[in-house]
C-alpha positions in Angstrom: 24.0 49.9 -26.0 24.5 46.4 -24.7 27.8 45.9 -26.5 26.4 42.7 -28.0 25.7 42.2 -31.7 22.3 40.9 -32.8 24.0 37.7 -34.0 25.4 37.1 -30.6 22.1 37.8 -28.9 20.4 35.3 -31.2 23.0 32.7 -30.4 22.6 33.4 -26.7 18.9 32.8 -26.8 19.5 29.5 -28.7 21.5 28.1 -25.8 19.3 25.6 -23.9 20.1 23.0 -21.3 19.5 19.3 -22.1 17.0 19.1 -19.2 14.9 21.9 -20.7 15.0 20.3 -24.1 13.9 17.0 -22.6 11.1 18.7 -20.6 9.9 20.5 -23.8 9.9 17.2 -25.6 7.9 15.6 -22.8 5.3 18.4 -22.7 4.8 18.1 -26.5 3.7 14.5 -26.1 -0.1 14.5 -25.5 -0.1 10.9 -24.3 2.7 11.7 -21.8 0.8 14.7 -20.4 -2.4 12.6 -20.2 -0.5 9.9 -18.3 1.0 12.5 -15.9 -2.5 13.9 -15.2 -3.8 10.4 -14.5 -0.9 9.7 -12.1 -1.3 13.0 -10.4 -5.1 12.4 -10.0 -4.5 9.0 -8.2 -1.7 10.5 -6.1 -4.2 13.2 -5.1 -6.7 10.5 -4.1 -4.0 8.7 -2.1 -3.1 11.8 -0.1 -6.5 13.2 0.5 -8.5 10.0 0.3 -9.9 10.1 3.9 -11.3 13.6 3.2 -12.8 12.6 -0.2 -14.3 9.3 0.7 -18.1 9.7 1.2 -18.2 6.9 3.8 -15.9 4.8 6.0 -14.3 1.9 4.2 -15.6 -0.6 6.7 -19.0 0.8 7.4 -21.3 -2.2 6.9 -25.0 -2.0 6.1 -26.4 -5.4 5.1 -29.7 -3.8 4.1 -27.8 -2.1 1.3 -25.6 -5.0 0.2 -24.9 -5.4 -3.6 -26.8 -2.3 -4.5 -26.1 -1.0 -8.0 -24.6 2.5 -8.6 -26.9 5.3 -7.5 -26.9 8.9 -6.3 -26.2 7.6 -2.8 -23.5 5.1 -3.7 -21.9 6.2 -7.0 -20.0 2.9 -7.5 -22.6 0.7 -5.7 -22.1 -1.4 -2.7 -20.4 -4.8 -2.0 -21.7 -7.9 -0.3 -21.3 -6.3 3.1 -23.1 -3.1 2.1 -19.8 -1.1 2.1 -19.5 1.8 -0.3 -17.3 0.8 -3.2 -16.3 4.3 -4.1 -14.9 4.9 -0.7 -12.9 1.7 -0.8 -11.6 2.4 -4.3 -10.5 5.9 -3.2 -8.7 4.7 -0.1 -7.4 1.6 -2.0 -5.3 4.0 -4.1 -3.1 4.7 -1.1 -2.2 1.0 -0.6 -1.6 0.4 -4.3 0.6 3.4 -4.8 2.4 2.8 -1.5 3.3 -0.7 -2.7 4.3 0.6 -6.1 6.5 3.4 -4.9 8.0 1.6 -1.9 8.9 -1.6 -3.8 10.4 0.2 -6.7 12.4 2.5 -4.4 13.9 -0.6 -2.6 14.6 -2.2 -6.0 16.4 0.9 -7.3 18.5 1.3 -4.2 19.6 -2.3 -3.9 19.9 -2.8 -7.7 21.9 0.4 -8.2 24.4 -0.6 -5.4 24.9 -4.1 -6.8 25.0 -2.9 -10.4 27.5 -0.1 -9.7 29.8 -2.6 -7.8 29.5 -5.2 -10.6 30.1 -2.7 -13.4 32.8 -0.6 -11.8 35.0 -3.3 -10.2 34.3 -6.2 -12.5 36.2 -9.4 -12.1 34.9 -11.8 -9.4 32.5 -9.2 -8.0 30.9 -8.8 -11.3 30.7 -12.6 -11.8 29.0 -13.2 -8.4 26.5 -10.4 -8.7 25.7 -11.2 -12.4 25.0 -14.8 -11.5 22.7 -13.8 -8.7 20.8 -11.6 -11.2 20.6 -14.5 -13.7 19.2 -16.9 -11.0 16.5 -14.4 -10.1 15.6 -13.8 -13.7 15.4 -17.5 -14.4 12.1 -17.7 -12.5 8.9 -16.1 -13.9 8.5 -13.0 -11.8 5.0 -13.6 -10.5 5.8 -17.2 -9.5 8.9 -16.1 -7.7 6.8 -13.4 -5.9 4.3 -16.1 -4.9 7.1 -18.3 -3.6 8.6 -15.5 -1.5 5.2 -14.4 0.0 4.3 -18.0 0.7 7.6 -18.4 2.6 7.2 -15.2 4.5 3.4 -15.3 5.1 0.5 -13.5 3.3 0.5 -9.8 4.1 0.8 -6.5 2.2 4.3 -5.8 3.6 5.6 -9.3 2.6 4.1 -8.7 -0.9 5.9 -5.4 -1.0 9.2 -7.1 -0.2 8.6 -9.9 -2.7 7.9 -7.4 -5.5 11.0 -5.4 -4.6 13.2 -8.6 -4.7 12.0 -9.7 -8.1 12.6 -6.2 -9.6 16.2 -5.8 -8.3 17.9 -7.7 -11.3 16.2 -5.4 -13.8 17.7 -2.2 -12.2 20.9 -3.9 -11.4 21.6 -5.0 -15.0 20.5 -1.7 -16.3 22.9 0.4 -14.2 25.7 -2.2 -14.6 25.6 -1.7 -18.4 25.6 2.1 -17.9 28.6 1.9 -15.6 30.5 -0.3 -17.9 30.4 2.5 -20.6 30.8 5.4 -18.2 34.0 4.1 -16.5 35.8 4.2 -19.8 35.0 7.9 -20.4 37.8 10.4 -20.3 36.4 12.3 -17.3 36.6 9.1 -15.2 40.1 8.5 -16.3 41.0 12.1 -15.4 39.4 11.7 -11.9 41.5 8.6 -11.3 44.6 10.4 -12.5 44.3 13.3 -10.0 44.0 10.7 -7.2 40.2 10.8 -6.6 39.1 7.8 -4.5 36.7 5.2 -5.9 33.8 6.1 -3.6 34.0 9.7 -4.5 34.1 8.8 -8.2 31.1 6.6 -7.8 29.1 9.2 -5.8 30.1 12.3 -7.8 30.4 11.0 -11.4 29.1 7.5 -12.0 25.8 7.6 -10.0 24.6 11.1 -11.3 25.3 10.1 -14.9 23.4 6.8 -14.5 20.1 8.2 -13.0 18.3 9.1 -16.2 17.6 5.5 -17.4 16.9 4.5 -13.8 14.2 7.2 -13.5 12.6 6.1 -16.7 12.7 2.4 -15.9 11.5 3.2 -12.4 8.4 4.9 -13.7 7.5 1.9 -15.8 8.3 -0.5 -13.0 5.8 1.2 -10.7 3.0 0.2 -13.1 4.3 -3.4 -13.1 4.5 -3.4 -9.3 0.9 -2.3 -9.0 -0.2 -5.1 -11.2 1.9 -7.6 -9.3 0.5 -6.3 -6.0 -3.0 -6.7 -7.3 -2.2 -10.2 -8.6 -0.9 -11.3 -5.2 -4.0 -9.6 -3.5 -6.3 -11.5 -5.9 -4.6 -14.8 -4.9 -5.0 -14.0 -1.2 -1.3 -13.5 -0.7 -1.2 -9.7 -0.5 -3.4 -7.4 1.6 -5.8 -9.1 3.9 -9.4 -8.3 4.7 -10.8 -5.8 5.4 -8.0 -3.7 3.7 -9.4 -1.9 0.6 -6.7 -3.1 -1.7 -7.8 -3.3 -5.4 -6.6 -6.8 -6.1 -8.3 -8.1 -2.9 -11.5 -6.3 -3.8 -11.5 -8.1 -7.2 -10.9 -11.4 -5.5 -13.8 -10.9 -3.1 -16.1 -9.7 -5.9 -15.4 -12.5 -8.5 -18.3 -14.6 -7.1 -20.7 -11.8 -7.9 -19.5 -11.0 -11.4 -22.8 -12.0 -13.0 -25.2 -10.6 -10.4 -23.3 -7.5 -9.3 -20.6 -6.7 -12.0 -20.0 -3.3 -10.5 -18.2 -4.8 -7.6 -15.4 -5.9 -10.0 -15.7 -3.2 -12.7 -14.7 -0.2 -10.6 -11.6 -1.7 -8.8 -10.6 -3.2 -12.2 -10.9 0.3 -13.8 -8.8 1.8 -11.0 -6.0 -0.7 -11.6 -6.2 -0.2 -15.4 -6.2 3.6 -15.3 -3.3 3.8 -12.8 -1.1 1.4 -14.8 -2.0 3.2 -18.0 -1.0 6.5 -16.5 2.4 5.3 -15.3 3.0 3.6 -18.7 2.2 6.7 -20.7 4.3 8.9 -18.4 7.2 6.4 -18.6 7.0 6.2 -22.3 7.1 10.0 -22.5 10.1 10.2 -20.2 11.9 7.6 -22.3 11.2 9.5 -25.5 12.3 12.8 -23.8 15.5 11.7 -22.1 16.8 9.0 -24.6 18.8 10.8 -27.3 18.1 7.9 -29.7 14.4 8.6 -29.5 14.8 12.2 -30.5 14.7 13.5 -34.1 
């Protein structure tokens, strides 16, 4: 005898946490699962790339330049006779590093500014919101080009530029969330018992604002990878001989007709990585946004 009626036992089994419900919804989405697998695959390549690459990324063999895909070079070779497969594998580390690092910086800075603007309001909100409006007034890629041009072409400067242009997106997102949260009863109760603002922000506001940030962050990584590739293609990102996908496309554009594989495989790597993050981000949005649930 457990002392519990069958009805109570059934009700007990029905109790589920919101996180488990969201995870279950995410796992039911085939596209989200496919996106997660793609992302996990490229993260695996980024971590274990040096062990998986069949050749060194800068090993030149001019006798083998512009060779089509073969059993020896699965993705063919470039104009310097370098193995394209090895460069694509190791290029995943640079592209993912830029994506994760730039978005992480954007989230941290944007969250701080958005929380301050939404929670305190008044002149603080006015100043921060106008800064966001100014940054959003410029097309993102043109602003990134201007920043990198001012700082100097390099992968690190491209990372900083991408982080700066994405700050307003996260700042405005968390500001709107904070504006609604600070009117909730539990925030009023926290103030009533004498809890200080910093503790309220750290213990209540920030944790309850993280879900949309995580979803937006996942989608922003895909955008950051495209922006990094665009800057690399223009010669403002990673510099030779770094195996960055955008730079590889830029170097190979002259050989598009005679050696199309030199552009196809780096382009496919960019496309698949961005597709994976977009599918995973859409799945997270559907799983964690109550409005998207039936």
